[in-house]
C-alpha positions in Angstrom: 0.0 0.0 0.0 1.4 3.4 -0.9 2.1 6.0 1.8 -0.8 8.2 0.7 -3.3 5.4 1.0 -1.8 4.4 4.4 -2.1 8.0 5.7 -5.7 8.3 4.7 -6.5 4.9 6.1 -5.0 5.7 9.5 -6.5 9.2 9.6 -10.0 7.9 9.0 -9.4 5.2 11.6 -8.7 7.9 14.1 -11.8 9.8 13.1 -9.8 12.8 12.0 -10.6 15.2 9.1 -7.8 16.6 7.0 -8.1 19.9 8.8 -7.8 18.2 12.2 -4.7 16.2 11.1 -3.2 19.4 9.6 -3.6 21.1 13.0 -1.9 18.2 14.9 1.0 18.2 12.5 1.4 21.9 12.0 0.9 21.9 8.3 -1.9 23.2 6.0 -4.9 21.1 4.9 -3.6 21.4 1.3 -0.4 19.7 2.4 -2.3 16.8 3.9 -4.3 16.5 0.6 -1.0 16.5 -1.4 0.4 13.6 0.8 -2.8 11.6 0.5 -3.1 12.0 -3.3 0.5 10.9 -3.8 1.9 14.2 -5.0 4.5 14.5 -2.3 5.9 13.0 0.9 6.4 14.5 4.4 9.9 15.4 5.6 11.5 13.3 8.3 10.2 15.5 11.1 6.6 15.2 9.9 7.0 11.5 9.4 8.0 11.2 13.1 5.0 13.2 14.2 2.6 11.1 12.1 4.1 7.8 13.3 3.7 9.0 17.0 0.2 10.2 16.3 -0.9 6.9 14.8 1.2 4.8 17.3 3.2 3.3 14.5 6.9 2.7 13.8 8.5 4.7 11.0 9.0 1.4 9.2 5.3 0.5 9.4 4.3 4.0 8.1 6.8 4.7 5.3 9.6 2.1 4.7 7.9 0.4 1.8 7.2 3.8 0.1 10.7 5.0 0.7 12.1 1.9 -0.9 9.9 2.4 -4.0 11.1 6.1 -4.3 14.8 5.1 -4.0 14.6 2.3 -6.6 13.6 4.5 -9.5 13.3 1.7 -12.1 14.2 2.4 -15.8 11.2 3.4 -17.8 10.8 2.5 -21.5 8.7 4.9 -23.5 7.1 5.2 -26.9 5.2 8.3 -28.0 2.8 9.0 -30.9 2.0 12.6 -31.7 -0.6 13.8 -34.2 -1.3 17.4 -35.3 -4.9 18.7 -34.8 -5.9 21.8 -36.8 -9.7 21.9 -36.2 -12.2 20.9 -33.6 -12.9 17.2 -33.6 -14.8 14.4 -31.8 -12.2 11.9 -30.5 -13.2 8.2 -30.2 -10.2 6.5 -28.4 -9.9 2.8 -27.6 -6.9 2.2 -25.3 -7.5 -1.5 -24.3 -5.9 -2.7 -21.1 -3.4 -0.9 -19.0 -2.1 -0.5 -15.4 -2.6 3.2 -15.3 -4.1 5.8 -17.7 -3.6 9.5 -17.3 -5.8 11.9 -19.2 -5.0 15.6 -19.2 -5.0 18.8 -21.4 -1.7 19.4 -23.2 0.1 22.6 -24.0 0.1 22.4 -27.8 -2.3 21.7 -30.7 -1.4 18.0 -30.9 -2.7 14.8 -29.4 0.0 12.9 -27.6 -0.3 9.2 -26.7 2.7 8.0 -24.5 3.2 4.4 -23.6 5.6 3.5 -20.8 6.7 0.4 -18.9 9.4 -0.7 -16.5 9.3 -4.3 -18.0 8.6 -4.1 -21.7 11.8 -2.8 -23.2 10.4 -3.0 -26.8 7.1 -1.3 -26.0 7.2 0.8 -29.2 7.1 -2.4 -31.3 4.6 -4.3 -29.2 1.8 -1.8 -29.7 0.7 0.4 -32.6 -1.4 3.5 -32.5 -4.0 3.3 -35.4 -5.6 6.6 -36.5 -8.6 7.0 -38.8 -9.5 10.6 -39.4 -12.8 11.7 -40.9 -14.3 15.2 -41.3 -15.0 16.1 -37.7 -14.0 12.9 -36.1 -10.7 11.1 -35.2 -10.8 7.4 -34.3 -7.8 6.2 -32.3 -7.1 2.6 -31.4 -4.2 1.1 -29.5 -3.5 -2.2 -31.3 -1.7 -5.0 -29.5 0.7 -6.2 -32.3 2.6 -9.0 -30.5 0.0 -10.6 -28.4 0.8 -9.1 -25.0 -1.8 -10.6 -22.6 -4.4 -8.4 -20.8 -2.8 -9.5 -17.6 0.6 -8.3 -18.7 -0.8 -5.0 -19.9 -2.6 -4.3 -16.7 0.6 -5.1 -14.7 3.1 -3.2 -16.7 1.8 -0.7 -19.2 1.0 3.0 -18.4 -0.6 5.3 -20.9 -0.6 9.1 -20.9 -3.2 10.8 -23.1 -2.7 14.5 -23.8 -5.6 16.3 -25.5 -5.2 19.8 -27.2 -7.4 22.3 -25.4 -8.1 24.4 -28.4 -9.6 21.6 -30.6 -11.0 19.2 -28.0 -14.7 19.3 -27.2 -16.2 15.8 -27.0 -14.0 12.8 -26.3 -14.9 9.1 -25.8 -12.4 6.8 -24.2 -12.8 3.0 -23.7 -10.4 1.0 -21.7 -9.8 -1.5 -18.9 -7.4 -0.2 -16.3 -6.4 -0.5 -12.7 -6.0 3.2 -12.1 -7.5 6.1 -14.0 -6.2 9.6 -13.4 -8.0 12.6 -14.9 -6.3 15.9 -14.0 -5.9 19.4 -15.3 -8.5 18.6 -18.0 -10.4 21.3 -19.9 -13.0 20.2 -22.4 -16.8 20.2 -23.0 -17.3 16.4 -22.4 -15.3 13.3 -21.7 -17.1 9.9 -21.7 -15.2 6.9 -20.2 -16.6 3.5 -21.0 -15.0 0.6 -19.2 -13.7 -0.5 -15.8 -11.2 1.1 -13.4 -10.4 -0.1 -10.0 -9.6 3.4 -8.8 -10.3 6.8 -10.4 -8.6 10.0 -9.3 -10.1 13.3 -10.6 -8.2 16.5 -10.0 -9.1 20.0 -11.2 -11.3 19.3 -14.2 -13.5 21.7 -16.2 -16.3 20.1 -18.3 -18.6 17.1 -18.1 -17.3 13.7 -17.1 -19.4 10.6 -17.7 -18.5 7.0 -16.5 -20.3 4.0 -18.0 -19.7 0.5 -16.8 -21.2 -2.7 -15.3 -18.5 -2.9 -12.7 -17.9 -0.9 -9.5 -16.0 2.3 -9.3 -14.1 4.0 -6.4 -13.6 7.7 -7.3 -11.5 10.3 -5.4 -12.1 14.0 -6.2 -9.7 16.7 -5.2 -9.9 20.3 -6.4 -12.6 21.2 -8.9 -14.8 18.8 -10.8 -17.5 20.6 -12.8 -19.9 17.7 -13.6 -19.7 14.0 -12.9 -22.4 11.6 -14.2 -22.1 7.9 -13.2 -24.0 5.6 -15.5 -23.8 2.0 -14.2 -25.9 -1.2 -14.6 -26.3 -3.2 -11.3 -23.1 -1.8 -9.8 -21.8 0.5 -7.1 -19.8 3.7 -7.1 -18.1 5.2 -4.1 -17.1 8.9 -4.5 -14.8 10.4 -2.0 -15.3 14.2 -1.6 -13.0 16.5 0.5 -15.7 19.1 0.7 -19.3 18.7 -0.5 -20.3 22.4 -0.1 -19.9 23.2 -3.7 -21.7 20.1 -5.1 -25.3 19.3 -6.0 -26.0 15.6 -5.7 -28.9 14.1 -7.8 -30.4 10.7 -8.6 -31.8 10.4 -12.1 -31.3 6.7 -12.4 -33.9 3.9 -12.6 -34.2 2.1 -9.3 -30.9 3.6 -8.1 -29.9 4.6 -4.6 -28.0 7.8 -3.6 -26.4 7.6 -0.1 -24.2 10.2 1.6 -21.9 9.2 4.5 -19.4 10.9 6.8 -16.9 8.9 8.8 -18.7 5.8 7.7 -22.1 6.9 9.0 -25.1 7.8 6.8 -25.9 11.6 7.0 -28.3 14.0 5.3 -26.5 16.8 3.5 -28.1 20.3 3.2 -28.9 21.0 -0.4 -26.9 23.9 -1.8 -28.9 25.6 -4.6 -25.9 27.8 -5.5 -23.5 25.0 -5.9 -21.6 25.2 -9.2 -20.6 21.5 -9.5 -22.8 18.4 -9.8 -22.6 14.7 -9.2 -25.4 12.5 -10.6 -26.3 8.8 -10.8 -28.2 7.9 -14.0 -27.9 4.2 -14.3 -30.1 1.2 -13.6 -30.3 -0.8 -10.4 -27.1 0.9 -9.1 -25.9 2.6 -6.0 -23.9 5.8 -5.5 -22.3 6.4 -2.1 -20.8 9.8 -1.6 -18.2 9.9 1.2 -17.7 13.4 2.5 -15.0 14.7 4.9 -16.6 18.0 5.6 
C-alpha cells in the first residue's frame, strides 16, 4: 500500500478530518491533501510526528514507500504525436493498462505516451492506429505482439494529452487498474470501461463514466460535472468538501447515499453549488463519502 493510502486509512481510523490532522502536524490542509493524493511525501520531522500520532513505527508507516522512491526503475517509453488543426470528436480505444492518465496538453497536438518498466520494446509491441474523418478522429491502440491483458494491466502505463483548443467531445474506452484525470479542460469526456480506482483533480467540463463494474472515485480540487451511469453496480465517490456540489439521482431504481466517517448523513442541499454529481444508471448505488 502506498504512503498516501496508508495516511488516509490511519487518519480515518482515528476519526480525523484533513483539517484536524493538519492542526496536529502543524501543516496546511492542502499539504495533507498532497500527501494523500501521492503528490509528495512529508519530511523526516513530519514522518516522526505522524508515526507517533498513529502509534506506528516509521518502518510501518513509510519504509515500503521510501524503498519504492529510491529504486527509480528504468522506464521504457514510446510516444505517438498527431497534429490537430480543427475541432474534432475523438473516439479512443486504449485497451488494457495498469494506469491511464488523461489531461489537457500545452500544444495543438494529441499525444499518446506508452511507458513500462518491464517491456523494453514497448514501441514495437503496440501500434497506434488513427482514422481521421471530417470532424472525427478514431484512435485505437493495437496489440501487435499478443501481449496478454494481464501483462498490460501489470506493466503498461498510458498518458493521453488532448489539445485544449480543438477538444470538445472525447470518448475513451479501456480496462485499467488506475485512471487519473487531471488538469483537463473540455466540454465532455465519456469513459466507457472498468477502473479499480479513479482520481479526478481539477477538471473543467462534463465527465461521464459508464460500466457494469464498481468504481471508487477520489475527487480533489474542482470537478464541474460527474455523471455515473452503471448497470447493477456501485460507485463510491470520496469528496473532501461537499459544499460546492449538488447531488442528484436520475437513475432507474438507483440509490444515492451520503456518508461521513462511515455513518449515513443527510446533506443540506446547496442551490448555489456550481458542481454536480449525478447517478443515472439502472439498479445501481452511488455512495458519496464526505470529509466535511
